[in-house]
N, C-alpha and C positions, 0 to 999 in steps of 0.2 A: 187539304188546303186549298182556297178557290179566291183567285184574284178577278176581280170584274170592275171596271169602269172607276180604280183606286182604291176599291174597298177589299180588304181581304177576311174571307170568312175562314176560321178555324173553326171544324166541326169534330167534336167526339162522336166516334162512329161506332160503339161498341152497344149497341141498345140491346143485347141479350144477355148483356152483365152490365146493364144499367149505366153503361159509360164508365163504370169504376178505372180506374187507373192501376197500369203497372210499372216497371222498370221501361217497358219498351215505348209506352204512351208518354211517359215522362220525358224520354231520351226526344221522342219525336216531336213533341209540344215544343220543347226546350228549343230544340233546331230551327224549328220554324219561326218562332218568333224572333230568335237571333237573325234569320233571316229576312223577313219582314221589317224589321226594325233599320236593316240597312238598304232597304230597297226604295229609292227615291220615288217611284212609280205609286206607292202604297201612301196612302193619307191616312188609315184608320184601318182597326182591326177589330171584328165581331167576333166573339166566341159563342159557341153554340153546342148544343148536345143534340143528337138524334134518339128519337122514339120517347118513350114515356118520361125518362128521366133525364135530368141536365148531367149529372154526374154523382155516383153513390160513393166518391171517396175512394178508398182503396179498394182494389180486387182482392176477394178472399184466398184465391189460389195463390196470390203474390206474396197476401201476409202469412199464408201457411208454408210456403218457403221460408220465409223470414225468418219464422219462428226458429229455425235451426241453422239460421246462420250465426257467426261468431259476431263479436261486438264491433268488431273492423268493419265488416260486410256490412251490419247494420246502420253504423255512421254512413259510409258509404254510399246507402239507399236513400238516407236521411237527407244528406247534403245534396244527391240530386234533386229531389223535391223541393227542398230549399231553393235551390237554383233556378227550378222552375217557376216559383212563387214570385223571386228577383226579379226575373226575365220578364213577366207579365207587367210588374210593377214599374218597373225599368225602361218600359218599351218608350221611346220618346212621341209616340204616337198615341192620340185617342183610341180608348178600349173600350167596347161596350159587351158585357155579358148578356148573352138572349137566354133567360133561364126559364125554359118553357115546362119543367118537370121538376122533382124532387132535386135537392143537393144537401149531400151529407158529408161530413166529415171534412175530408180535403176540396171536397166540392164545392163546400160553402168558404173556404180559402181562396178556391180560383175566382168566385164572385168578387168577394173583398179586395183580392188584388186588380179587378178591374175599374178603371176611373169611374164607369157610369154603368149601372146594372139594371135591367127591367125584368120584371116577373109575372109570367103568369098568373092569374088568381088561384088558381089551385096547386100550385107549387108549393111545396113543404121543406123546410130547412131542419137541420139539426146537426150540435156539435154531439155526437154520441161516442167519443173516444172512452170517456172514463164508463162508458158501459162495459167496455171492453179491457179494461185495466189499465188503458192507455192515456196519452194528453194529447191535446192540438198544438203540440210545439210550435213547427215551422210554419205553421200560417197564423198564429197569434199576432204577430206585428202587423200583420193587414186586416186581421179581425179588429183586432183594437183600436185601430186608426178609424176604423170604420164604424163601429157601433158603442165603442169605449167600453172603460174597465167597469162600470158598474152592472152593465147588460150582460158583458162578458161573464160574469160573476154567475150569474144565474144559467146560463144557457150551455157555459163550459163544465160548471160543477152537476147540474142535474142531466144533462145529455137530453131533456126533452125536444120534441117536435114542436116547432112553431109555423104558423101559416105566412103565406105572402104579405099581407097586410099589417103582419106584425113586425117581418122583415123591414116594411117601409118605415114603421114608425120606429124603428131603431136604427133607421139608415143604413141597412146593408143596401138594400135596393132604392133606385131613386124615383120608380113609378112600378106599377102594378096596374095590368090589364087584362081584360076577358081573353081567353087562349086566341080567337079568332080577330083579336085587335094586337096581338103582341107583334106581329112583324110591319104594321102600320107605326108602331109606337117606335120601333127601334129605327125606322124608316126616317121617322120625323126628327130623331136623335140625329142619324148620321147626315139627312139635309142640312140641318143645322150645323154639325160640325164641318162640314164642307164650305162652309160660307167664312171660316177663320182661316188666317193665314196659316200653313203648315210652322214656320218657324216661330211665329209668336205663340202657338198652342205647346209646341216642345218647351217653349221658354217659361209658360205659364206654369208646366208641369214640374220644372225645376223650380220655378218661384216658390210652388208650395211645399214642395220637400223640404227646400232648404230655411224657409221663413216660419213655417210652422211650428209652434210652441216656443220662438225665440222671443227672450225680452226685447220690449219696444224701448230701445236705448239709442244713443246717437251712429253706433255703428250701424244698427239696421237701418236707421233714418237714411245714413248715406249709402247703404247697400242697394235699398230699393231705389234710391234717387240714381243711382250708376245704372240699374237694370233699365229703366223707362228712356235715359240720355241715350242708352246702347240701343235700344230697339228703335227709337225713334231716327236715328243715323242709320241703321241697317238700309240695305236695299230692298226688303220686304216692307219694313216701316215706311219707307219714301212712297213707295209705290202704293201702299194703302192709301195713304194720306191724299196721295195726287190723284187716287182712283175716288176717292170721295168728294173731293173739290170738283173734279171733271165729270162728276155725275156719271162715272161707269164702273163696270164691274173690274176690279183686279186681277192682275191675270191669273190666279191660283182660281177664281172662281170660273174664268173663261176657259179652263182646261190646261 
């Protein structure tokens, strides 16, 4: 974990194992995300991988150990991974997945749980659990939100690989760039995110979580009206409007 100029970078650094995760990696990532979520000096989080792969999913040595676990031990392991995915999804700050290489299984879940994802052109993806007689259960809520049930049926059932362009078409990633332009593409997104108010961004994330899929009725109309009224009256909202009218930078952009 590295924090510089309000940007936190979480790097999966097991290139010799294609950044596959085990129980220790899951615990470390969850702890780091919890800490960063509470750090007022951090504006956003970039999740990246070292080496050729972004994340190959579960570590085979860990899976081999798990084969001898009791049902209760397997359940505890699965809950830990589910909590990691939820921790990424629930961070009240923008998250970006920088996908420089292949992402398989749970690695695809990490991508789907982030707010924004950028992939290098050569990156490949697969939900290969069925080929091991398993299912991508704990990542499914985030994957279904990212690509929808129809696309999930194909790729969860076949376990086939698909490339970055297909990932973009499906909505799993938002941008695909040549490898040499990956960092500049991520940086452009970072610069854009730093333009926004941090409180407003946290409220936007909450708005999306709580409004998506709801019926448009009088209760929803009241709810959304209340939300905008609250933000207009907030210190950040007042500062943003004042800065715009006075043709100056708001305090969050001024540092």
